[in-house]
N, C-alpha and C positions, 0 to 999 in steps of 0.2 A: 540507633546511634547519635553518638552525640559528644561534642568534646566537653559538655557543660558547662559552656558559655552561654550566657542570654543571645538569642538572634531573632530577631523581628519576623523572620519566618523559620518554623519549627521544621527542624532535620526530617519529620515523618514528611510532609509536606514536598520538602528540596525530592525526597528519595522517590515521590511518585511521580513526578516533573523528570525523572532524568531520563527516561527516553525520548520524549518531548523534546530535552534538553540538546540532547545528544544527536539528533535528526535536524536539527534546527527547525522547529518546527511549532514552536511559542510564539504565536505570533502577538498575544498581549504583550505590550514593551514593559509595563509596570512587573508583569510575573518574570521576564526574561531579567530585568534589573536586578528582583527579589533573590533569583536564582543565583545570578553571579556576585553578588557581592553575599550571601551565606559562603559561598564556595570559596571564595576569599577570606573567611571568618573560620571556617570550620574545618580543619586537615581532615575529619574523619571522612566528611562528606566528598570532598575533594579526593578522597583516596578511592572513596566507593566509583566515582564517577569516574576516575583513572583507569581504575580496572574494568569496570563496565565496557570504557570507549576501547580497551585495547582488546576485549573479548572481542567487540562486534568488528573491530577491524580484523581481525586475524577471520571471523567467520566470511565476512565479506570477501577478506583475499581468498581463503579455500575454495568460496562459491567461485569467483572469478576466474581461477584456474581451472576447476572442474568442470565449469559451465560456458564451455568458450566454440562450442558445435552449431552449425547455422540450423535453422528451422527449417522443416522436412516440406517439402513441396505440398505433402497433402495439406496442411496448414494455412498455408499459402491460397490453394485451392480453396478450401472452405471459407476462407475470409474473405475473398473474392468472391464465391456463391452466395454467400449472405451479404454482402455489400452490394451485390447485384438485385439480389431479392428485395431487399429495401427499396432500393433505388427505383424498381418497377412499382412497385406498392406505391410511393410517396407519384410519382407518373401519374397511377392510374386513380389515385384519389384527386390528384389536380385536375384532370380529364376530366371526373364526375360532378367536377363544381363542390366539391367537398360536402357527397354525399352522407352525412355522419361522420365520425372520426375514428381512427385507428390509431391505436397504439400500440407496437411493435418492440419488444426487446431482444435482446440476441445476446448472450455471453457464453464464452470459449475462454475456459483454461487448460494449460498444461504444466504438470510438474513431472520433474525428473528429480530423481534420487540415487546416487551414486553409494551404494557401501560394498566395500572391499572388490571393487572391479564390477560390479554387478548393478548395473543400470535398469532403473525400473521406469516405467513413463506412465502417468496417470492422466488421461483426458478426460475433460467433461465439457457437455455444451447444454445450452437450458436454453429455451424460448418460449416466449410469453407474448401472446398477440391478444389485446382487449378492443372491443369494437363499442361505440357509443353510436346507436341511432339518433337519428333528426327525432326529437319527441314533438 
């Protein structure tokens, strides 16, 4: 995609940075300036960004209307139990004067997908514990 005019930043680089630009995730001020200037100079790229923005807004609107239910009580219980377990481990480590070290990671995700009125819930959890003995 190109308007045929010369640009300091090629259209390909702008398209590669489009999602970061739309999500306001470009942290480099120079890169943000380059994208902004390019979009002002290049109507095809500006149109592509506008189309992508409209699609993203439509998707966000659909998701916000479809995903408005409260989290189930089981989720709150799992999060509370895992938090309590981590707190107990930290207290035990502190009380043992840090004999060795332990890293503990817990990850939980819940995905809901509704298609034609049928909701499918996918839950996953992972726990990783790593002990480092004193040498």
